C-alpha positions in Angstrom: -161.5 -57.5 117.2 -159.1 -56.8 119.9 -157.5 -54.1 117.7 -161.2 -52.5 117.2 -161.9 -52.6 120.7 -158.6 -50.7 120.9 -159.0 -48.1 118.8 -162.3 -47.3 120.5 -160.8 -46.9 123.9 -157.7 -44.6 122.4 -160.9 -42.6 121.0 -162.6 -42.5 124.4 -159.4 -41.5 126.4 -158.6 -38.8 123.9 -161.8 -37.2 125.5 -161.3 -35.8 128.9 -164.8 -37.1 129.6 -163.8 -40.7 130.0 -160.7 -42.8 131.6 -160.2 -46.4 130.5 -159.2 -49.8 132.2 -157.4 -52.1 130.5 -157.5 -56.0 131.9 -154.6 -56.7 133.5 -151.6 -57.6 131.2 -148.8 -59.2 133.3 -145.3 -58.0 132.1 -146.6 -55.2 129.7 -144.0 -52.7 132.0 -141.4 -55.6 132.4 -137.9 -54.6 131.1 -136.0 -56.5 129.3 -132.9 -58.5 130.5 -129.5 -57.1 129.3 -126.7 -57.7 131.5 -125.9 -57.9 135.3 -127.0 -59.4 138.6 -130.2 -60.5 138.8 -132.4 -61.4 141.9 -135.5 -63.5 142.8 -138.5 -62.4 145.4 -141.7 -64.1 146.1 -145.0 -61.8 146.1 -147.2 -63.5 148.2 -151.2 -63.1 149.4 -153.2 -64.9 151.3 -157.4 -65.8 151.7 -158.2 -66.3 155.2 -161.2 -67.1 157.3 -161.0 -63.6 158.7 -158.6 -60.7 160.2 -157.4 -62.4 163.4 -154.0 -64.6 163.0 -154.9 -66.0 166.8 -158.6 -67.5 165.5 -158.4 -67.6 161.7 -157.2 -69.5 159.4 -155.4 -69.1 156.0 -157.8 -70.9 152.8 -155.4 -69.7 150.1 -152.1 -69.2 149.7 -150.9 -67.6 145.9 -147.1 -66.9 145.5 -145.7 -65.5 142.2 -141.5 -65.8 141.7 -140.4 -62.9 140.0 -136.7 -62.1 138.9 -135.8 -57.9 138.9 -132.2 -56.4 138.9 -130.5 -54.2 141.3 -132.0 -51.0 140.5 -135.7 -52.6 140.2 -136.1 -53.3 137.1 -138.1 -56.2 136.8 -137.4 -58.9 133.9 -140.1 -62.1 134.6 -142.5 -63.9 136.4 -142.2 -67.6 137.0 -144.9 -70.6 137.4 -147.1 -69.4 140.4 -148.2 -71.8 143.5 -151.9 -71.6 144.0 -153.4 -74.2 146.8 -156.7 -74.0 148.5 -157.0 -75.1 152.3 -160.0 -76.4 154.5 -160.2 -74.7 157.8 -161.2 -76.2 160.8 -164.3 -74.7 160.8 -166.6 -73.8 157.8 -166.1 -70.2 156.0 -168.5 -67.9 156.4 -171.2 -66.2 154.0 -169.3 -62.6 154.7 -166.0 -64.3 153.6 -166.9 -66.0 150.8 -168.7 -62.8 149.5 -165.2 -61.2 149.8 -163.2 -63.8 148.2 -165.8 -66.1 146.5 -164.0 -69.2 148.0 -166.7 -71.7 149.3 -166.9 -74.4 151.6 -167.0 -76.9 148.8 -164.4 -75.3 146.9 -162.1 -76.1 150.0 -163.4 -79.6 150.9 -160.7 -82.1 151.6 -157.9 -79.6 150.1 -154.4 -79.0 152.4 -151.6 -76.9 152.1 -148.5 -78.8 153.3 -146.4 -75.9 154.9 -142.9 -77.5 154.2 -144.2 -77.8 150.4 -144.7 -74.0 150.7 -141.6 -73.1 151.9 -139.5 -75.4 149.6 -141.2 -73.4 147.3 -139.7 -70.4 148.2 -136.3 -71.2 149.8 -134.4 -69.7 146.4 -136.1 -66.3 147.5 -134.7 -63.5 148.6 -137.1 -61.2 149.7 -140.4 -61.9 150.0 -143.1 -59.2 149.4 -146.8 -58.8 150.3 -149.5 -55.9 150.4 -149.9 -55.4 153.7 -147.3 -57.6 154.9 -148.2 -56.9 158.5 -151.1 -58.9 157.9 -149.8 -61.8 156.0 -146.3 -62.6 157.6 -147.9 -63.4 160.9 -150.4 -65.5 159.2 -147.0 -67.5 157.6 -144.8 -67.2 160.1 -147.5 -69.4 162.3 -148.3 -71.5 159.3 -144.8 -72.1 158.4 -142.3 -70.9 161.0 -139.3 -71.0 158.7 -140.6 -67.9 157.1 -139.1 -65.7 160.0 -136.2 -66.4 158.9 -136.8 -64.4 155.5 -136.5 -60.6 155.0 -140.2 -59.0 154.3 -141.3 -56.2 152.1 -144.3 -54.6 152.0 -145.9 -52.6 148.8 -148.7 -51.0 150.9 -146.9 -49.2 153.9 -142.9 -49.1 151.9 -144.3 -47.1 148.8 -145.7 -43.2 149.3 -148.5 -43.4 147.4 -150.2 -40.4 148.5 -147.1 -38.6 148.1 -146.7 -40.0 144.5 -150.6 -38.8 144.1 -152.2 -41.9 144.6 -155.8 -41.9 145.5 -155.3 -44.8 147.8 -153.2 -47.6 148.9 -154.9 -50.4 148.1 -153.9 -52.5 145.4 -156.9 -52.3 143.2 -157.3 -48.4 143.5 -153.5 -48.1 142.7 -153.8 -51.0 139.6 -157.0 -48.5 138.5 -154.9 -44.8 138.8 -152.1 -46.8 136.9 -154.8 -47.9 134.3 -155.8 -51.5 134.6 -158.1 -53.9 136.6 -158.1 -57.6 137.4 -160.2 -59.9 139.5 -159.1 -59.0 143.1 -159.6 -61.2 146.1 -157.9 -64.5 144.8 -154.5 -65.0 145.9 -152.3 -65.5 142.4 -154.4 -62.7 140.7 -153.2 -60.2 143.4 -150.2 -61.5 143.5 -149.8 -60.8 139.4 -151.4 -57.3 139.8 -149.0 -56.2 142.8 -146.4 -57.5 140.7 -147.4 -55.3 137.6 -148.0 -52.3 140.1 -144.1 -52.4 141.1 -142.8 -52.5 137.3 -144.6 -49.1 137.2 -142.4 -45.7 136.9 -144.3 -43.4 139.6 -145.7 -40.4 138.4 -143.7 -37.6 140.9 -140.3 -39.2 141.7 -140.1 -40.5 138.6 -138.4 -43.9 140.2 -139.8 -47.4 139.7 -141.9 -48.6 142.3 -139.7 -51.6 142.9 -136.7 -49.7 143.5 -138.7 -47.5 146.1 -140.0 -50.6 147.8 -136.6 -52.0 147.8 -135.0 -48.4 149.2 -137.3 -48.6 152.2 -137.0 -52.5 152.7 -133.3 -52.4 152.9 -133.2 -49.2 155.2 -132.7 -50.2 159.1 -135.5 -48.5 161.3 -136.0 -47.8 165.0 -138.9 -47.9 167.1 -139.1 -45.0 169.4 -141.4 -46.0 173.1 -142.6 -43.3 174.2 -143.1 -44.6 177.4 -144.9 -42.6 180.0 -145.6 -39.3 177.8 -147.6 -36.9 179.6 -151.7 -37.8 179.0 -152.1 -34.0 177.6 -149.8 -34.4 174.7 -151.3 -37.7 173.4 -153.1 -35.3 170.1 -149.9 -34.2 169.4 -148.4 -37.7 169.4 -151.1 -39.5 167.2 -151.5 -36.2 165.0 -147.5 -37.1 164.3 -148.1 -40.4 163.4 -147.6 -42.2 166.8 -149.6 -45.5 167.7 -150.9 -47.0 171.1 -149.6 -50.0 172.2 -151.9 -51.2 175.0 -149.3 -53.4 176.1 -151.2 -56.9 176.1 -148.8 -58.3 174.0 -146.0 -57.9 176.4 -144.2 -55.1 174.8 -144.1 -51.3 176.2 -148.0 -50.0 177.2 -146.8 -46.7 175.6 -146.9 -44.3 172.3 -144.6 -45.7 169.5 -143.4 -44.5 166.3 -140.9 -46.1 163.6 -138.2 -44.0 162.2 -135.4 -44.5 160.0 -131.7 -44.1 161.3 -131.5 -40.6 159.7 -134.0 -38.9 161.3 -134.0 -40.4 164.6 -132.1 -38.5 166.5 -134.5 -35.0 165.0 -137.6 -37.6 166.6 -135.5 -37.6 169.9 -134.9 -34.2 170.1 -138.7 -33.2 169.3 -139.6 -35.8 172.2 -137.2 -34.2 174.8 -138.3 -30.7 173.9 -141.9 -30.7 173.3 -143.4 -33.7 175.4 -140.9 -34.3 178.3 -139.8 -30.9 178.4 -136.3 -32.6 179.6 -133.8 -34.8 178.7 -134.9 -38.6 178.7 -133.4 -42.1 177.3 -136.2 -44.0 175.8 -136.4 -47.5 175.1 -135.6 -48.7 171.3 -136.2 -51.2 168.9 -133.7 -51.7 166.0 -136.1 -53.3 163.0 -134.6 -54.8 160.1 -136.7 -56.3 157.1 -135.8 -59.9 159.0 -138.6 -59.2 161.5 -140.0 -55.9 159.9 -143.8 -57.0 160.1 -143.8 -59.4 162.5 -145.4 -60.1 166.1 -141.4 -59.6 167.3 -141.2 -56.0 167.0 
């Protein structure tokens, strides 16, 4: 029966009128290990009661360890960690509609932060799709996660430049020809690892290799303090973001740049924005603190 369905799928794909999506088959693009050094990473995904880490809580943690080579070749996945947790306040209907996690499912369930960190101790890298979200929640839940390097499969791979229609994991998966049961933590992790095992269509690089290159690179955050108000639209169009100062940091526009483009950006600011020589505050960022509240 499976072969019959695959034959039908191939016939449909032969026509320009159809695009066929196959269910996620974890490992379909993994590479066989041959020789050389291997590394261990963990793909992590959370389900929460909301988007605010100061108010909302984790209700599910999913983590999938996997091994990879120095060039980003993904070799294998290991047994996942998957647990539910009952929050202090009931899960809203709106949240349940997103992730299908009900109050009955989490009733009486707990997650031990020490157990969670023990699971990731041997991993050299934590990866999440939107790490700016997951990292803040995880560091609040288990502060030891602040000691781990993090990478983001959403922000650190140029999906649009590679021809993808969007950065959402489900959209990337669809562009790569597969679908999965989204918004359950471990399933999202498996989908993320599968995405990383593909060769990108434009650069012809492995997605994992592209991610590792970005994660290993130090970046600098330039704070455009006291930038003239009349130039705010230029800064925004260039990718600068506004920080309102409520977090104790500068109330100003800021931009993260690579070390290679730092001098170029400073020159732009001096010539086009401030129109004079100026020394601006700079924050150095590495994978140890990137995507955290510390920068």
